[in-house]
N, C-alpha and C positions, 0 to 999 in steps of 0.2 A: 504493499500499499504506499510505502514512502517512494517508491520509484513514480506511481500513479499520481500522488499529491505533486510531487516536484514537475511532473509532464504538464498537468493543468494548469499548476500556478505559474510556472515559465510561459506558456502560450498566453494565460490570462493578462500576465504583468507586461508582456511584449505589447499587446494591444491597448492594454491600458496606458502606457508611456506615449504609445502614438496617438490615441485619441486625446489624452491631456495636452499633449505637446500641440496638436492641431488647434484646439480651443484657445490656446495661450497666444499661438502666433496670430490667430484670426483676430482675437480682441486686442493685441497689441496693434497692429496693423491698422484696424478701423479706428482704435485711439488715437495712433499717430496722424493718420489722414485728417481727423477732426481738429487734431491741435497744431497742426504743422504751420497753420496762417499766424498763429499767435507767438509759435516759437522762432519765426524767421529771423534770421541774423544772431541768434542764441549760440553758444559754443555747444558743438556737437557732444561733446565729452559730459556736460550737464545733461543735455536731452537724453542721452544714452542711460545714465544713472537715473533720471526721472522715470524712464519706463521699465529700469530693474525694479526699482520700489514697487511698481505695479503689479509684479508677478506674484507676490502672496496673495493678493486682494483675489487676483483672477483665479488661481488655484481653489480657493475657498469657495467661489462663486460658479465654477465649472466642474469641479470634483464629481459631483452627483450625477451630472448629465454625462460625464465621460465614463464613470464606473458603470452606469446604464448600458452604455453604446459599448463598452469593453465586453461586458456580460453577453448581450445580445450577438455580438459580433462572434466571439469564440465559442459559444455553443451553436450559433450558426454554421461556423465553418466545421466544426466538429460534426454537425449534423449532414453537410454536404460531402464530407468524406467518409461517412458512415461509422466514424469513429463513436459517436454518440450510441449509435444503435449496437455497436460491439459492446460498449459499456454496460448499456441495460440489459444486453444478452448475458454478461457475467454475473448478472444478479444485482448489480450494483443500484441502488435508489438513487432518485433524482436526489435526495438530501445529501447524499454521500458524494456524488459527482460534483455537487455545488460545493461542498465544505471548503476546499481552497479558495474558491471565489469570494465566499463569505469571508475567510478570513482575512484576506487581503483588503477587501471592503471595508472592514472593521478597522483594519490597522490605517486606511485612508482617512477614517473617521478621527480616529485618535491623533492622526496628524494635522487635521484640520483643527481640532481642539487646540494643541500646541502652537499652531501658525497663530490663531486668534487670539492666544492669550500672550503669547511672547515675541511673536514677529510682527504681524499685522500692524499692530499700534504705531510701533517705531517705524515702520515702512511709510506709514500713512504721515505721519508728523515729518520725516525726512522728505518725502515726497512734495508736500505742501511748502516746505523751507526752499527746496530746490526750483520748484515751479515760481513761488511767488517772488523770492529773494534773488536768487542767482540767475533765474532764465528771463524773468517779466521785470527785475531791478526794482522792486518794490522795497519801501522801507522796512527793515525788521520789527521796528516797533509798531507799525501799522500792520504786519503780517501775524504779532503776536497778541493783538488786542482782543478784548472779551467784551462784546455790547450787552448793557443791560444786567448788571449783576445785581444779584438781590441776596440779602443776608438778613438774617433774623435771629436777634439775640437778647434775652430774656424781654424786657418791654421797649427794646429799640428794633426799628427796621430800617435798613439801607439800602437805597438803589443807586447806582454808580453806572455812568453811560460807559466807562471801560478802565482796564487796569493796564497801566503801562510799566511792564517788568524791569525796562533798563531804569526807569527814575525810582520805582517802587511806590508810585503813587496812584491813587484813585481820582477820575476826573469826573466832573459833573454830578455831584452827590446831592443826595436828599436824604435825610435822616427823620424819622418820626418817632417821638417817645409817646408812648401809649400808656394810659392809666387805666382803672378799672373798666371792666367791660370792651376793653379794646377801643375805647374812645381817646382821639388823637389829643394830647396836652402840649406838644412843642413840636415845630416843623423847623427843621434847619437846613437851609439852602447854601451849599459851599462849592466854590470853583474846584479845589483840589482837597485832596487829605493825604496824610503820610503816617506811617507807622511811628508811634512816639512809646515812651516808656510807661505810660499809663492808659494806652489805647491808640485811638487815632486822632490826630491834631486836625482841626479842618481849618482853611485859611479862606478869606474873603466871604463870611459868613453873613447870611440874613437870617435871622432868628425870628419866629412867628409863635406866640402864645396863643392857645386856645382856651376857650370856657365855653362847654356845651356846644362844640363844633364851629362857635364864634371866634375870629380873630380878636382879641383884646389888646395884643401891644406888639408891636414890630420893632425890631431893632437890628443893627449893623456891627459886627465886631470884626477885627482884623483877623483872629484866631480864637478858635474854642477847642478844648478836648473833649473827646466822646469816648466813655468806656466800653467799646467794643471788642468781644473776645474774637477776633479775626486777624489772622496771620497772613503774610505775603504768600506763603507757601499755600494756602487754602486757595488762594484767589488763582494762583498757576496752575492748580488741579480744576478749579472752575472753568478755567480758559478753554478748556479741552473739550472739543466735540465729543458725543458718546462714540463715533466711528474711532476716534483716537484712543480710547480705553479697553483694556484687556477686559476679559469676564470678570475676573475678581475686584478689578478696580471700578468697575459699572456698579458691581454689586454693592461695593462700600459706598459709593457716590449715591445710590440709591436710599441706603441706609441713612447716609447724611440727610438727603432731602426729607425723609420721613420725621428724622428727629428735628428739624427745623420747620416742620409743620406744613410741609408742602406734598403734593401728590406726586409719587415716583411712577405711576402706572407706565407711563410712555418708556420710561428708562427699562423698567423690568420686563415690559413685553420685547424690548430690544434685546435683552440678555438672555432670556429665554429663547428667542428666536436664534441667537447665534448658537447656542446650544444644540437646539434641535436640527439647524441648518447641518451643523457639524456632522450629525449623524444621518443625514440625508443619503448620502454614499451607501451606508450600509442597507436603508430601505430600498434604495433603487436595484441594488444588487438581488437582494430578496424578491422583488418584484420581477426584474428580467429574466430569471432562470426559468420559471416555468412558464412566462410569455416566449421566450426564445424557444422551448420545446414544443410549444404548439405550432410553431411555424414549421413550413413544408421544406423539404430538403433543398429544393431549387431557388428557395427564397430568403436564405439565410442572410447575406450581406445587405442586400436592398430592405429587408425587414428591419435588420439592426439599425440601420443609419435613419429610416424612416420613421420608426417607431421609437427610438431615444430620443428623437428631435421632438416629435409629437408629446410624448409623455413628460419629457423635461419640461417642455414649455407649459404643460397644462400642470406641472406641480409647481413651478415657480409663480405662475398668475394665480392659483389658488394659495398659495402660501402667502404672496404679499396681500391678497385681499383679506384673509383670515387674520393675518397679522396687523393690519390697520385696524380692525374691528378692536382687537387688544390694546393698541396704542391709544384708541379714543376711549377705553374703558367699558364697551359695551361687553365685550367678553372678558374673562379672566387672563392675565397674561400667559400664565402656565397652559391653558386651554388653547388660546390663539396659537400660541408657538408651536405647539406639539398637535394639533389636530389634523394638520396636513400630513404631517408622518404617519400618523394614525390610520386615517383614510387610506391612503397608498400602502401601507402595511397589511390591512384588511383585505384588499384588492388583491395582493401577493398572496395572502394564505388561500383565498379563494381559487386563484389560476393554481397553485400548487396542489390543491385538492383535487382540482379537475385534471391536472395533467398526470397524477399519480393513478386516478382511476381511468 
């Protein structure tokens, strides 16, 4: 059986690498043609580095379809050469024949998880820096800004237009001091704020005092300290988009939002969606094995290519729709993230039962 496993695994791995390499090449070529107008005159080395940083993202997005296509093509070729018939004639069940394929698909899923956690966030940040700063010649401060920062700290609520990591300053600040029943007692509008020993020091401040939602006093001061428990390192995390975070970092960010009194549903759905999408190759392999066996001997390659494109397109469309319901709060984040995998897994089980019968 070791020889049989090596035979099936080697044939499947060759086709999987070919399919994945084809998808990566097509994606990069299309992406290059789309961006070549904006990259005109840039250093070719920077352009090459930018597209290299795109490869991990392409692998995560296309690995499920590549696994499905490789499964259908491998078993289709076995069927065309009568090798599949010989395997079944020797008493091997469909599950036993598919075992090396499922093991490789599971390995691809684990690799997807590792890429999502350790490689993809860094590649996205580096790719953005290469494109925005090195290629398009934008200011690094402009690139690293984060718009509309919100922070809640005890009875204070802060809103800032942006954080400049070069100077360590918040800009365009509004601070509300809330009283009982979340009624505003004071509003501070400041041009900038910088971290100080006792909190944040506001400059060019306009202070408004409230009583029963009516302004009773307005004053202007050059500077005013505010005791906010907010660090510059927290702002550097807040400036990241969710795509730039690993799964564990995104989970910590959701917990931080929850503790701050904000709804983390959108980010929870994205987190569970990444995990479920990482295991999509295993689901696609499980679906592809019985589907390929149902095909005729003469249609192995044609069936593999057309069916994998159709099934893969249907999977990603359905997953995007259902995941959007989870991000909007219509469905639970867990249900919205895993329902598409569950639906296609049930279809695979049905095909497998029909194929064995």
